[in-house]
C-alpha positions in Angstrom: 80.3 109.4 90.4 82.1 106.1 90.7 85.0 105.6 93.1 87.4 105.3 90.3 86.5 108.9 88.9 87.0 110.3 92.6 90.5 109.0 92.5 89.9 106.6 95.4 87.2 104.7 97.4 84.5 106.5 99.2 85.3 107.8 102.9 84.6 105.3 105.5 84.8 102.0 103.4 88.6 101.6 102.8 91.8 103.2 104.3 92.7 106.3 102.5 95.5 106.1 99.9 97.6 108.8 98.5 97.4 107.3 95.2 94.4 106.7 93.0 93.9 103.0 94.0 91.2 101.1 92.5 88.0 100.2 94.7 87.4 96.4 95.4 84.4 96.7 93.0 86.4 98.3 90.3 89.2 95.4 90.8 86.3 92.8 90.7 85.4 94.0 87.1 89.1 93.3 86.0 89.4 90.0 88.0 86.2 88.3 86.7 86.8 89.6 83.1 87.3 87.1 80.4 86.7 86.6 76.6 83.3 84.9 77.4 82.5 87.8 79.9 83.8 91.2 78.9 83.3 93.8 81.6 82.9 96.9 79.3 79.7 98.4 78.1 78.8 100.9 75.2 76.7 103.5 74.1 75.8 103.8 70.4 74.8 107.3 69.2 73.3 107.9 65.6 74.4 111.3 64.5 73.2 113.4 61.4 76.8 112.9 59.6 77.4 115.7 56.9 79.1 118.1 59.6 81.7 115.4 60.4 82.4 114.7 56.6 84.4 116.6 54.0 83.0 117.7 50.6 83.5 114.3 49.2 81.5 112.7 52.0 84.7 111.2 53.7 84.8 111.2 57.4 87.4 113.7 58.8 88.8 111.2 61.2 92.2 112.9 61.9 90.7 116.2 62.5 87.9 114.6 64.7 90.5 112.8 66.8 92.5 116.0 67.3 89.6 118.0 68.6 88.5 115.1 70.9 92.0 115.0 72.2 91.7 118.7 73.3 88.6 117.7 75.3 90.3 115.2 77.3 91.4 118.0 79.6 87.8 117.4 81.1 88.0 113.7 81.2 91.4 112.9 82.7 90.2 109.1 83.3 90.7 108.7 79.5 94.4 109.3 79.6 94.9 106.8 82.5 95.6 103.1 82.5 95.6 100.4 85.3 98.9 99.6 86.9 99.4 96.3 88.8 102.1 97.0 91.2 104.8 94.4 92.4 104.7 92.3 95.5 103.6 94.0 98.7 103.0 97.2 96.9 99.3 97.1 97.4 96.2 97.2 95.1 96.2 98.2 91.3 96.0 102.0 90.7 95.3 104.4 88.0 98.5 106.2 86.5 98.7 108.4 83.5 99.7 106.6 80.4 103.0 108.0 79.3 102.5 106.8 75.6 99.0 107.9 75.2 98.0 108.2 71.5 94.5 109.4 70.7 94.5 107.6 67.6 94.8 104.3 69.2 91.4 105.0 70.8 89.5 106.9 68.0 88.8 104.6 65.1 86.4 104.1 62.2 84.8 101.1 60.3 82.3 100.8 57.4 79.2 98.9 58.2 78.0 96.3 55.7 75.7 97.3 52.9 73.0 98.5 52.7 73.9 100.4 55.9 70.5 100.1 57.6 69.7 99.8 61.2 70.4 96.0 61.3 73.8 96.4 59.7 74.6 99.2 62.3 73.8 97.2 65.4 75.4 94.1 64.0 78.7 96.1 63.5 78.3 97.4 67.0 77.8 94.0 68.5 81.0 92.6 66.9 83.2 95.6 68.1 81.7 95.3 71.7 82.8 91.5 71.6 86.4 92.2 71.7 88.2 92.9 75.1 89.7 96.2 75.6 93.5 96.5 75.9 94.6 96.7 79.5 97.9 98.4 78.4 96.2 101.4 77.4 93.4 103.6 78.9 90.2 101.4 78.8 88.0 103.1 76.2 87.6 103.2 72.5 85.5 105.6 70.2 84.3 104.1 67.0 82.8 106.0 64.1 80.7 103.9 61.9 80.4 105.0 58.4 78.4 103.8 55.4 74.9 104.3 56.9 72.0 105.2 54.8 70.7 108.8 54.9 74.1 110.3 55.6 74.1 109.2 59.3 77.2 108.3 61.1 77.2 106.0 64.0 79.5 106.7 67.2 80.1 103.8 69.5 81.8 104.3 72.9 83.2 101.3 74.7 84.2 101.9 78.1 85.4 99.5 81.0 83.2 99.1 84.1 86.3 99.9 86.1 86.3 103.4 84.7 82.8 104.5 85.2 79.5 103.0 85.5 75.9 104.3 85.2 75.3 108.0 85.6 79.3 108.5 85.7 79.5 107.2 82.2 76.8 109.6 81.1 78.9 112.5 82.7 81.7 111.3 80.8 80.0 111.2 77.6 78.6 114.7 78.1 82.2 116.1 78.4 82.8 115.1 74.8 79.5 116.4 73.4 78.1 119.9 73.0 74.8 121.5 74.1 74.6 123.5 70.8 75.7 123.2 67.1 78.0 126.3 67.2 79.7 125.6 70.4 83.2 126.9 70.6 86.2 124.7 70.8 88.1 124.5 74.0 91.5 126.2 74.1 94.5 124.1 73.4 96.5 123.2 76.6 99.6 121.1 76.8 99.3 117.9 78.7 102.1 116.0 80.2 101.7 112.7 82.1 102.5 112.6 85.8 105.4 110.5 87.0 105.1 107.0 87.7 105.1 106.2 91.6 108.1 104.4 92.7 107.9 101.0 94.1 109.2 102.2 97.6 106.2 104.8 97.7 103.8 102.2 96.7 105.1 99.9 99.4 104.9 102.4 102.2 101.6 103.5 101.1 100.2 99.8 101.3 101.8 99.2 104.7 99.6 102.3 105.8 96.4 101.3 104.0 96.8 97.5 103.5 93.6 95.6 102.7 92.5 92.7 100.5 92.8 93.0 96.8 89.5 91.1 96.0 91.1 88.3 94.0 89.5 85.5 96.1 86.1 87.1 96.2 86.3 87.8 92.5 87.1 84.0 91.7 84.0 83.1 94.1 80.9 87.3 92.1 82.6 84.6 88.9 81.7 81.2 89.8 78.5 82.0 91.5 77.4 84.1 88.6 78.0 81.4 86.2 76.0 78.7 88.3 73.2 80.8 89.8 69.6 79.8 89.1 67.7 82.6 91.0 67.9 85.3 88.2 67.6 84.8 84.5 67.3 88.4 83.4 68.5 91.9 84.4 66.8 95.2 83.9 68.4 98.6 84.2 67.7 102.2 83.3 69.8 105.2 82.7 68.6 108.9 82.5 70.4 110.6 79.5 70.5 114.2 78.4 67.1 115.8 78.4 67.8 118.1 75.4 69.6 117.5 72.2 73.4 117.3 72.2 75.8 117.7 69.2 79.4 116.4 68.3 81.3 119.1 66.3 78.0 120.5 64.9 76.4 117.2 64.1 73.2 116.6 65.8 72.7 113.4 67.9 69.5 111.6 66.7 69.5 108.8 69.1 71.4 107.0 71.8 71.2 103.2 72.4 72.9 101.7 75.5 74.7 98.5 74.8 75.3 96.4 78.3 76.7 92.9 78.0 74.9 89.7 79.7 76.3 89.0 83.1 77.2 85.4 84.3 74.7 82.8 83.0 71.9 85.4 82.5 70.7 85.5 79.0 69.4 89.0 78.1 69.8 92.3 79.7 67.1 95.0 79.1 68.1 98.8 79.4 66.0 101.8 79.0 67.7 105.1 78.1 66.1 108.4 77.9 67.3 111.2 75.6 65.6 114.5 74.5 62.1 113.4 75.2 62.8 110.1 73.6 62.9 106.6 75.5 65.1 103.8 73.9 64.6 100.1 75.0 67.7 98.0 74.1 67.9 94.3 74.7 71.4 92.7 74.6 71.5 88.9 74.8 74.0 85.9 74.6 73.3 84.3 71.4 73.8 80.9 72.7 71.9 81.5 76.1 69.0 83.3 74.4 68.6 82.3 70.8 65.0 83.4 70.4 65.7 87.1 70.7 63.6 87.9 67.9 60.4 86.6 69.6 61.1 88.7 72.5 61.6 91.9 70.5 58.5 91.2 68.4 56.4 91.0 71.7 57.9 94.1 73.0 57.1 95.9 69.9 53.5 94.7 69.9 53.0 95.5 73.7 54.3 99.0 73.0 52.0 99.7 70.2 49.1 98.5 72.2 50.3 100.6 75.2 50.6 103.7 73.0 47.2 103.0 71.1 45.4 102.8 74.5 46.0 106.5 75.0 43.7 108.4 72.9 45.2 111.6 71.3 48.8 110.6 72.1 51.4 111.8 69.7 52.5 109.2 67.0 55.6 107.2 68.2 58.3 105.4 66.2 58.2 101.7 67.6 60.5 99.3 66.0 62.2 96.3 66.8 65.7 95.8 65.3 67.4 92.5 66.0 71.3 92.5 65.3 73.5 89.4 65.7 73.7 89.0 69.3 76.7 87.6 70.9 79.5 88.1 73.3 
């Protein structure tokens, strides 16, 4: 669980605040973010789509948004936005968005024909290239339609300041079901908590005053853009060990999307789900133009590794290369 999910920083690191102040790490992600360096990440799930569509094959987006809205009771972070208070009122904090509208966060887009894997990944890459709106809660859920075989893509965009790594997996798990016939949660009314007053924030800041990290962020930004010690990042995330569903639609695959950091060209991420292992490479199109060569080499090595194990079950090893960029 990240500090922001707990409503404050871990004990012993910073003075306690009565408000959900962002940790220094969370603030860093906001300070260093730019159009060239987005600080959100994504997860692309591929679903068997008929359960999400009406009899004419159209996505039931309005119904889906309403059902997802009821599940946000278990994910309160998805109704909070960042508030940057005034002078002497301390670090940024999480507050309930008093004009929260689920339809601003749940959207759909048709992929280009013929709706294959390349077109799906290209659409996801384009969506992930846009910054999230900081005036609203920092997440979006996109349903990507027009895929071959009746599939539907579901792309979650989530800012690093909200959650990271396993915390993000926990958030996603709150939106999905463990079975195809899982009951719907009861409808419970939600009302945003009142915004804290400036005087309250001032007194709280005097009692818990500390650096907001702006200077340090200007420095994890300069150094990251000019360092020469690292040129690739590798990470791994453990996903659900059993199949999950979204409103009766089984999740067939889950692909993590992590943007390049600083002047590093590619990021490699391994994600496990229901007995499968997905290896995803995200690259800066300008800093790493030969992504296709890397993917072809990874595919060849994977086939050679699997072929060296006699009697192993057949595996689907395929390298798909979307238009990379940021």
